[in-house]
C-alpha positions in Angstrom: -22.7 4.5 34.2 -21.8 7.0 36.9 -23.4 10.4 37.0 -20.0 12.1 37.0 -18.7 10.5 33.8 -18.6 13.0 30.9 -18.6 11.7 27.3 -20.7 14.4 25.7 -18.4 16.9 23.9 -18.7 20.7 23.9 -20.3 20.6 27.4 -18.9 23.6 29.2 -21.8 23.7 31.6 -22.3 22.2 35.0 -24.8 19.7 33.6 -23.8 16.0 33.8 -24.2 13.6 30.9 -27.2 12.1 32.5 -28.9 15.5 32.9 -28.3 16.3 29.2 -29.5 13.0 27.9 -32.6 13.1 30.1 -33.3 16.7 28.9 -32.9 16.0 25.2 -33.8 12.3 24.8 -35.8 11.5 27.9 -35.2 9.5 31.1 -35.7 6.1 29.3 -32.8 6.9 26.9 -30.4 7.2 29.8 -31.4 3.7 31.1 -30.9 2.3 27.6 -27.5 3.9 27.3 -26.5 2.5 30.7 -27.5 -1.0 29.6 -25.7 -0.8 26.2 -22.5 0.5 27.8 -21.2 -2.9 28.7 -21.9 -4.1 25.1 -19.6 -1.6 23.4 -16.8 -2.9 21.2 -15.1 0.1 19.6 -17.4 2.7 21.1 -17.6 4.6 17.8 -21.4 4.5 17.6 -21.7 5.8 21.1 -19.2 8.6 20.3 -21.2 9.6 17.3 -24.5 9.7 19.3 -22.8 11.8 22.0 -21.5 14.2 19.3 -25.1 14.7 18.1 -26.1 15.5 21.7 -23.1 17.7 22.1 -24.0 19.7 19.0 -27.6 20.2 20.2 -26.5 21.1 23.7 -23.8 23.6 22.7 -26.3 25.5 20.6 -29.3 25.6 23.0 -27.0 26.8 25.8 -25.4 29.6 23.7 -27.6 32.4 22.4 -24.8 33.7 20.3 -24.6 30.5 18.3 -28.4 30.6 18.0 -28.3 34.1 16.5 -25.6 33.0 14.1 -27.6 30.0 12.9 -30.8 32.1 12.7 -29.0 34.5 10.4 -27.3 31.8 8.2 -29.8 29.2 7.0 -27.1 27.3 5.0 -25.0 26.9 8.1 -28.0 25.6 10.0 -28.9 23.2 7.3 -25.3 21.9 7.2 -25.4 21.3 11.0 -28.7 19.4 10.8 -27.4 17.3 8.0 -24.2 16.5 9.9 -26.3 15.3 12.8 -28.5 13.1 10.6 -25.4 11.7 8.9 -24.0 10.5 12.2 -27.3 8.8 13.1 -27.3 7.1 9.6 -23.8 5.9 10.3 -24.8 4.4 13.6 -27.7 2.6 11.8 -25.3 1.3 9.1 -22.8 0.0 11.7 -25.3 -2.2 13.5 -24.4 -5.9 13.3 -27.4 -7.3 15.2 -30.8 -5.9 15.5 -31.3 -4.5 19.0 -34.5 -2.9 20.2 -32.6 -0.7 22.6 -30.5 0.8 19.8 -33.5 1.3 17.7 -35.3 3.1 20.5 -32.2 5.3 21.0 -32.0 6.1 17.3 -35.7 7.0 17.1 -35.4 9.3 20.1 -32.2 10.9 18.7 -33.9 11.5 15.3 -36.9 13.1 16.9 -34.6 15.3 19.0 -32.7 16.5 15.9 -36.0 17.2 14.1 -37.3 19.1 17.1 -34.1 21.0 17.3 -34.4 22.1 13.6 -38.0 23.0 14.0 -37.2 25.4 16.9 -35.4 27.8 14.6 -38.4 28.3 12.4 -40.6 28.6 15.4 -38.2 31.2 16.9 -38.3 33.3 13.7 -42.0 33.3 13.6 -42.4 34.1 17.3 -39.9 36.9 17.1 -41.8 38.5 14.2 -45.1 38.3 16.1 -43.4 39.6 19.3 -41.9 42.6 17.5 -45.3 43.4 15.9 -47.1 43.2 19.2 -44.6 44.9 21.6 -43.7 47.7 19.2 -47.3 49.1 19.8 -46.4 49.4 23.5 -42.7 50.6 23.5 -39.9 51.6 21.1 -38.4 48.8 19.0 -35.0 49.3 20.5 -36.4 48.4 23.9 -37.2 44.9 22.6 -34.1 42.8 22.6 -33.5 39.3 21.3 -29.7 39.5 21.0 -27.4 37.2 22.8 -26.0 39.8 25.1 -29.4 40.8 26.5 -30.4 37.2 26.9 -27.2 36.1 28.6 -27.4 39.1 30.9 -30.8 38.0 32.1 -30.4 34.3 32.4 -29.8 34.4 36.1 -29.8 36.7 39.2 -27.5 36.7 42.2 -28.3 33.0 42.7 -26.2 32.2 39.6 -28.8 29.5 38.7 -29.0 29.0 34.9 -32.0 27.0 33.7 -33.3 28.6 30.5 -32.4 31.7 28.5 -35.2 34.2 28.2 -36.8 34.5 24.7 -36.9 38.3 24.8 -35.8 41.1 27.2 -37.9 44.3 27.3 -36.8 47.6 28.7 -40.0 49.8 29.2 -39.5 53.6 29.4 -42.6 54.4 31.4 -45.0 52.9 33.9 -47.8 53.2 31.2 -45.8 51.0 28.8 -45.6 48.1 31.3 -49.3 47.4 31.3 -49.4 47.3 27.5 -46.3 45.1 27.5 -47.9 42.6 30.0 -51.0 42.4 27.9 -49.0 41.7 24.7 -46.9 39.0 26.4 -50.1 37.3 27.7 -51.5 37.3 24.2 -48.2 35.8 22.9 -48.4 33.2 25.6 -45.0 34.2 27.0 -44.1 33.6 30.7 -43.6 37.1 32.2 -40.7 37.7 34.6 -40.4 41.2 36.1 -36.8 42.1 37.0 -35.1 45.0 38.8 -31.3 45.0 39.3 -31.0 41.2 39.3 -29.6 41.0 42.8 -32.1 38.6 44.3 -31.1 35.4 46.1 -34.4 33.6 45.7 -34.3 32.8 42.0 -37.5 34.9 41.3 -35.9 36.4 38.2 -34.5 33.1 36.8 -36.3 32.0 33.6 -37.6 28.4 33.8 -39.2 28.3 30.4 -37.5 29.1 27.1 -40.6 31.2 26.1 -40.0 33.7 28.8 -40.2 37.5 28.6 -38.1 39.4 31.1 -39.4 42.9 31.7 -36.4 44.9 32.9 -37.6 47.8 35.1 -34.2 49.5 35.7 -35.4 52.6 33.9 -38.3 53.0 36.2 -36.3 54.5 39.0 -38.4 57.6 39.9 -40.6 57.3 42.9 -43.1 60.2 43.6 -45.0 60.9 46.7 -47.5 58.4 48.1 -50.9 59.5 47.0 -54.3 58.0 47.8 -56.3 57.7 44.5 -59.5 56.0 43.5 -59.0 53.1 41.2 -61.3 50.7 39.4 -62.9 48.0 41.6 -61.9 49.6 44.8 -64.4 51.0 47.3 -61.8 53.3 49.1 -58.8 55.3 47.9 -55.7 53.2 47.4 -52.2 54.2 48.3 -50.2 54.6 45.0 -46.7 55.7 44.0 -46.0 57.1 40.5 -42.9 55.5 39.0 -40.9 56.3 35.9 -37.6 57.5 34.6 -35.7 59.8 36.9 -35.8 63.5 35.8 -32.8 65.6 35.1 -33.0 67.4 38.4 -31.9 64.2 40.3 -33.0 63.6 43.9 -34.9 66.9 44.1 -37.4 65.5 41.6 -37.8 62.2 43.5 -37.7 63.0 47.2 -40.2 65.1 49.0 -38.7 67.9 51.2 -39.3 65.7 54.3 -38.3 62.4 52.6 -35.6 60.0 53.4 -33.2 58.3 50.9 -31.9 54.9 51.9 -28.5 54.0 50.3 -26.5 50.8 50.8 -22.8 51.4 51.5 -20.4 48.5 51.1 -17.2 50.2 52.4 -16.4 51.9 55.6 -14.1 54.5 54.1 -16.8 55.7 51.8 -19.3 55.9 54.7 -16.8 57.9 56.8 -16.2 60.3 53.9 -19.8 61.0 53.2 -21.5 60.8 56.6 -22.5 64.0 58.5 -24.7 64.8 61.5 -27.9 64.8 59.4 -27.5 61.1 58.4 -28.4 57.9 60.0 -26.3 54.7 59.6 -27.5 51.3 60.6 -25.3 48.3 59.7 -24.5 48.7 56.0 -27.5 51.1 55.2 -27.3 54.9 55.3 -30.4 57.1 55.4 -29.9 60.6 53.9 -32.1 63.6 54.1 -32.7 65.7 51.0 -30.5 68.5 52.3 -27.6 66.0 52.9 -27.9 64.7 49.3 -27.9 68.2 48.0 -24.6 68.9 49.8 -23.1 65.7 48.5 -24.0 66.7 45.0 -22.5 70.1 45.4 -19.3 68.7 46.8 
Protein backbone atom coordinates (compact mmCIF):
# COMPACT_ATOMS: atom_id res chain seq x y z
CA UNK A 1 0.00 0.00 0.00
CA UNK A 2 1.54 3.29 -1.01
CA UNK A 3 1.89 6.11 1.46
CA UNK A 4 0.00 8.51 -0.81
CA UNK A 5 -3.13 6.38 -1.10
CA UNK A 6 -6.06 7.83 0.85
CA UNK A 7 -8.96 5.65 1.91
CA UNK A 8 -9.78 7.17 5.29
CA UNK A 9 -12.80 9.49 4.89
CA UNK A 10 -13.20 12.96 6.44
CA UNK A 11 -9.43 13.47 6.34
CA UNK A 12 -9.00 17.13 5.41
CA UNK A 13 -5.51 17.27 6.95
CA UNK A 14 -2.09 16.72 5.41
CA UNK A 15 -1.70 13.43 7.26
CA UNK A 16 -1.54 10.32 5.08
CA UNK A 17 -3.52 7.15 5.77
CA UNK A 18 -0.37 5.52 7.11
CA UNK A 19 0.27 8.34 9.59
CA UNK A 20 -3.33 8.23 10.85
CA UNK A 21 -3.36 4.44 11.24
CA UNK A 22 -0.03 4.47 13.08
CA UNK A 23 -1.20 7.28 15.33
CA UNK A 24 -4.52 5.66 16.26
CA UNK A 25 -3.86 1.90 16.01
CA UNK A 26 -0.08 1.62 16.11
CA UNK A 27 2.61 0.77 13.56
CA UNK A 28 1.85 -2.97 13.59
CA UNK A 29 -1.72 -2.28 12.42
CA UNK A 30 -0.40 -0.58 9.29
CA UNK A 31 1.66 -3.65 8.39
CA UNK A 32 -1.38 -5.88 8.95
CA UNK A 33 -3.54 -3.69 6.71
CA UNK A 34 -0.89 -3.82 4.00
CA UNK A 35 -0.82 -7.62 4.13
CA UNK A 36 -4.63 -7.90 4.08
CA UNK A 37 -5.09 -5.51 1.17
CA UNK A 38 -4.39 -8.17 -1.45
CA UNK A 39 -6.95 -10.48 0.20
CA UNK A 40 -9.91 -8.13 -0.19
CA UNK A 41 -12.99 -9.33 -2.02
CA UNK A 42 -15.63 -6.60 -1.79
CA UNK A 43 -13.55 -4.27 0.40
CA UNK A 44 -16.60 -3.50 2.57
CA UNK A 45 -14.95 -4.53 5.84
CA UNK A 46 -11.95 -2.35 5.06
CA UNK A 47 -14.23 0.60 4.28
CA UNK A 48 -16.06 0.19 7.60
CA UNK A 49 -12.75 0.08 9.49
CA UNK A 50 -11.56 3.21 7.70
CA UNK A 51 -14.87 4.92 8.52
CA UNK A 52 -14.22 4.27 12.21
CA UNK A 53 -10.74 5.74 11.89
CA UNK A 54 -12.14 8.67 9.90
CA UNK A 55 -14.69 9.44 12.63
CA UNK A 56 -12.02 9.40 15.32
CA UNK A 57 -9.60 11.48 13.27
CA UNK A 58 -12.18 14.10 12.28
CA UNK A 59 -13.07 14.70 15.93
CA UNK A 60 -9.57 14.75 17.43
CA UNK A 61 -8.46 17.24 14.74
CA UNK A 62 -11.44 19.58 15.20
CA UNK A 63 -11.88 21.32 18.59
CA UNK A 64 -15.29 22.61 17.55
CA UNK A 65 -16.58 19.05 17.13
CA UNK A 66 -15.02 18.16 20.48
CA UNK A 67 -16.87 21.02 22.18
CA UNK A 68 -20.13 19.92 20.55
CA UNK A 69 -19.74 16.33 21.75
CA UNK A 70 -18.69 17.43 25.24
CA UNK A 71 -21.89 19.49 25.46
CA UNK A 72 -24.16 16.76 24.05
CA UNK A 73 -23.68 13.38 25.74
CA UNK A 74 -26.40 11.71 23.66
CA UNK A 75 -24.67 12.70 20.43
CA UNK A 76 -21.37 11.36 21.77
CA UNK A 77 -22.97 8.07 22.81
CA UNK A 78 -24.55 7.72 19.37
CA UNK A 79 -21.18 8.27 17.68
CA UNK A 80 -19.45 5.70 19.89
CA UNK A 81 -22.22 3.15 19.29
CA UNK A 82 -21.99 3.70 15.52
CA UNK A 83 -18.27 2.92 15.67
CA UNK A 84 -18.81 -0.24 17.70
CA UNK A 85 -21.60 -1.28 15.31
CA UNK A 86 -19.22 -1.10 12.35
CA UNK A 87 -16.65 -3.19 14.17
CA UNK A 88 -19.30 -5.80 15.05
CA UNK A 89 -20.32 -5.91 11.39
CA UNK A 90 -16.71 -6.57 10.38
CA UNK A 91 -16.59 -9.45 12.87
CA UNK A 92 -19.88 -10.86 11.53
CA UNK A 93 -18.65 -10.74 7.91
CA UNK A 94 -15.55 -12.82 8.57
CA UNK A 95 -15.69 -16.07 6.58
CA UNK A 96 -12.44 -17.53 7.86
CA UNK A 97 -10.67 -16.97 11.14
CA UNK A 98 -7.63 -14.80 10.57
CA UNK A 99 -5.24 -13.72 13.30
CA UNK A 100 -4.42 -10.51 11.42
CA UNK A 101 -8.08 -9.47 11.27
CA UNK A 102 -8.54 -10.36 14.94
CA UNK A 103 -5.54 -8.22 15.87
CA UNK A 104 -6.90 -5.31 13.85
CA UNK A 105 -10.34 -5.56 15.45
CA UNK A 106 -8.82 -5.69 18.92
CA UNK A 107 -6.70 -2.61 18.20
CA UNK A 108 -9.69 -0.75 16.72
CA UNK A 109 -11.91 -1.64 19.70
CA UNK A 110 -9.27 -0.34 22.12
CA UNK A 111 -8.95 2.84 20.05
CA UNK A 112 -12.72 3.47 20.21
CA UNK A 113 -12.78 2.82 23.97
CA UNK A 114 -9.82 5.17 24.49
CA UNK A 115 -11.51 7.79 22.31
CA UNK A 116 -14.68 7.60 24.43
CA UNK A 117 -12.71 7.77 27.68
CA UNK A 118 -10.93 10.95 26.56
CA UNK A 119 -14.15 12.96 26.84
CA UNK A 120 -14.73 12.13 30.50
CA UNK A 121 -11.04 12.72 31.16
CA UNK A 122 -11.33 16.12 29.46
CA UNK A 123 -14.40 17.10 31.50
CA UNK A 124 -12.66 16.22 34.76
CA UNK A 125 -9.40 17.98 33.85
CA UNK A 126 -11.23 21.11 32.72
CA UNK A 127 -13.02 21.31 36.08
CA UNK A 128 -9.75 20.94 37.97
CA UNK A 129 -8.00 23.41 35.68
CA UNK A 130 -10.68 26.07 36.19
CA UNK A 131 -10.54 25.55 39.95
CA UNK A 132 -6.73 25.85 40.07
CA UNK A 133 -6.21 28.69 37.57
CA UNK A 134 -9.09 30.86 38.77
CA UNK A 135 -7.06 31.44 41.95
CA UNK A 136 -4.37 33.07 39.80
CA UNK A 137 -6.31 34.98 37.13
CA UNK A 138 -9.83 35.86 36.04
CA UNK A 139 -11.97 33.02 34.74
CA UNK A 140 -12.48 34.76 31.40
CA UNK A 141 -8.69 34.56 30.91
CA UNK A 142 -8.93 30.74 30.91
CA UNK A 143 -10.11 29.49 27.52
CA UNK A 144 -11.00 25.98 26.39
CA UNK A 145 -13.12 27.02 23.41
CA UNK A 146 -12.40 25.93 19.87
CA UNK A 147 -11.45 29.39 18.64
CA UNK A 148 -8.73 29.87 21.28
CA UNK A 149 -7.31 26.38 20.73
CA UNK A 150 -7.32 26.66 16.93
CA UNK A 151 -5.64 30.07 17.16
CA UNK A 152 -2.80 28.61 19.23
CA UNK A 153 -2.20 25.28 17.48
CA UNK A 154 0.72 26.65 15.48
CA UNK A 155 2.97 29.65 14.93
CA UNK A 156 4.49 31.06 11.73
CA UNK A 157 5.86 27.60 10.90
CA UNK A 158 2.28 26.41 10.22
CA UNK A 159 3.14 23.06 11.83
CA UNK A 160 0.09 21.44 13.43
CA UNK A 161 0.78 18.54 15.76
CA UNK A 162 -1.60 18.81 18.75
CA UNK A 163 -4.19 21.33 19.84
CA UNK A 164 -3.51 22.89 23.25
CA UNK A 165 -5.71 21.78 26.12
CA UNK A 166 -6.15 25.31 27.46
CA UNK A 167 -5.08 28.84 26.53
CA UNK A 168 -4.43 31.34 29.34
CA UNK A 169 -4.22 35.14 28.98
CA UNK A 170 -2.63 36.57 32.17
CA UNK A 171 -3.24 40.24 32.95
CA UNK A 172 -0.09 40.89 34.97
CA UNK A 173 3.41 39.59 35.52
CA UNK A 174 2.46 38.46 39.05
CA UNK A 175 -0.25 36.18 37.65
CA UNK A 176 2.22 34.33 35.43
CA UNK A 177 4.13 32.78 38.33
CA UNK A 178 0.92 31.51 39.95
CA UNK A 179 -0.33 30.17 36.61
CA UNK A 180 2.92 28.28 36.03
CA UNK A 181 2.71 26.69 39.49
CA UNK A 182 -0.89 25.64 38.88
CA UNK A 183 -0.04 24.13 35.47
CA UNK A 184 2.82 22.15 37.00
CA UNK A 185 0.47 20.80 39.69
CA UNK A 186 -2.00 19.83 36.94
CA UNK A 187 0.84 18.11 35.01
CA UNK A 188 0.23 20.28 31.94
CA UNK A 189 3.02 21.01 29.46
CA UNK A 190 3.65 24.78 29.61
CA UNK A 191 4.16 26.76 26.38
CA UNK A 192 4.84 30.52 26.67
CA UNK A 193 3.69 32.40 23.59
CA UNK A 194 3.98 35.99 22.41
CA UNK A 195 2.65 37.01 19.01
CA UNK A 196 3.01 33.55 17.45
CA UNK A 197 5.38 34.78 14.74
CA UNK A 198 8.29 32.42 15.42
CA UNK A 199 9.78 30.19 12.73
CA UNK A 200 11.35 27.60 15.05
CA UNK A 201 8.21 25.82 16.28
CA UNK A 202 8.81 26.79 19.89
CA UNK A 203 5.13 27.66 20.42
CA UNK A 204 3.74 24.54 18.70
CA UNK A 205 2.07 22.12 21.16
CA UNK A 206 3.40 18.55 20.88
CA UNK A 207 1.22 17.13 23.65
CA UNK A 208 -2.56 17.30 23.91
CA UNK A 209 -2.26 18.21 27.58
CA UNK A 210 -0.54 21.52 26.88
CA UNK A 211 -1.24 24.92 28.41
CA UNK A 212 -0.38 27.89 26.21
CA UNK A 213 0.29 31.05 28.23
CA UNK A 214 -0.42 33.96 25.89
CA UNK A 215 1.64 36.97 26.98
CA UNK A 216 0.28 39.51 24.48
CA UNK A 217 -1.22 41.59 27.28
CA UNK A 218 2.17 41.96 28.93
CA UNK A 219 3.39 44.64 26.55
CA UNK A 220 4.67 47.24 29.02
CA UNK A 221 8.45 47.36 29.56
CA UNK A 222 9.75 49.62 32.32
CA UNK A 223 13.32 50.77 32.88
CA UNK A 224 16.07 48.26 33.56
CA UNK A 225 16.63 48.15 37.31
CA UNK A 226 19.17 46.23 39.36
CA UNK A 227 17.35 44.50 42.21
CA UNK A 228 18.29 41.91 44.79
CA UNK A 229 16.43 38.66 44.30
CA UNK A 230 16.42 35.37 46.17
CA UNK A 231 19.44 33.06 45.74
CA UNK A 232 21.52 35.79 44.04
CA UNK A 233 24.66 37.24 45.61
CA UNK A 234 24.62 40.40 43.52
CA UNK A 235 21.83 42.65 42.16
CA UNK A 236 20.18 41.28 39.03
CA UNK A 237 19.08 43.33 36.01
CA UNK A 238 15.26 43.20 35.91
CA UNK A 239 12.55 44.72 33.72
CA UNK A 240 9.03 45.21 35.01
CA UNK A 241 6.44 44.01 32.48
CA UNK A 242 2.68 44.26 32.40
CA UNK A 243 -0.25 45.81 30.56
CA UNK A 244 0.51 49.09 28.82
CA UNK A 245 -0.93 52.10 30.57
CA UNK A 246 -3.36 54.56 29.01
CA UNK A 247 -0.62 57.13 28.47
CA UNK A 248 0.95 55.06 25.66
CA UNK A 249 4.69 55.28 24.84
CA UNK A 250 5.34 57.89 27.53
CA UNK A 251 4.54 55.28 30.19
CA UNK A 252 6.82 52.73 28.57
CA UNK A 253 9.85 54.59 27.25
CA UNK A 254 12.35 56.47 29.34
CA UNK A 255 13.09 59.97 28.11
CA UNK A 256 16.36 58.73 26.64
CA UNK A 257 14.89 55.41 25.39
CA UNK A 258 14.59 54.05 21.87
CA UNK A 259 11.53 52.34 20.35
CA UNK A 260 12.25 49.74 17.63
CA UNK A 261 9.43 49.24 15.10
CA UNK A 262 9.29 46.87 12.14
CA UNK A 263 8.04 48.53 8.95
CA UNK A 264 6.92 46.29 6.11
CA UNK A 265 6.28 48.90 3.45
CA UNK A 266 8.49 51.63 2.04
CA UNK A 267 5.66 54.22 1.57
CA UNK A 268 4.79 54.00 5.27
CA UNK A 269 8.45 54.44 6.19
CA UNK A 270 8.81 57.50 3.92
CA UNK A 271 5.66 59.04 5.40
CA UNK A 272 6.66 58.59 9.04
CA UNK A 273 10.42 59.04 8.96
CA UNK A 274 12.11 62.25 10.12
CA UNK A 275 15.63 63.38 10.97
CA UNK A 276 15.33 62.04 14.53
CA UNK A 277 14.82 58.43 13.39
CA UNK A 278 17.20 55.69 12.35
CA UNK A 279 16.27 53.13 9.70
CA UNK A 280 18.23 49.94 9.09
CA UNK A 281 16.83 47.45 6.56
CA UNK A 282 13.18 46.94 7.63
CA UNK A 283 13.62 48.17 11.23
CA UNK A 284 13.07 51.76 12.34
CA UNK A 285 14.29 53.19 15.65
CA UNK A 286 12.24 56.08 17.03
CA UNK A 287 13.04 58.45 19.85
CA UNK A 288 10.31 59.30 22.34
CA UNK A 289 10.00 62.80 20.89
CA UNK A 290 9.44 61.36 17.41
CA UNK A 291 6.71 59.04 18.70
CA UNK A 292 5.00 61.93 20.44
CA UNK A 293 4.94 63.86 17.18
CA UNK A 294 3.52 60.85 15.31
CA UNK A 295 0.78 60.49 17.91
CA UNK A 296 -0.09 64.17 17.64
CA UNK A 297 -0.21 64.08 13.82
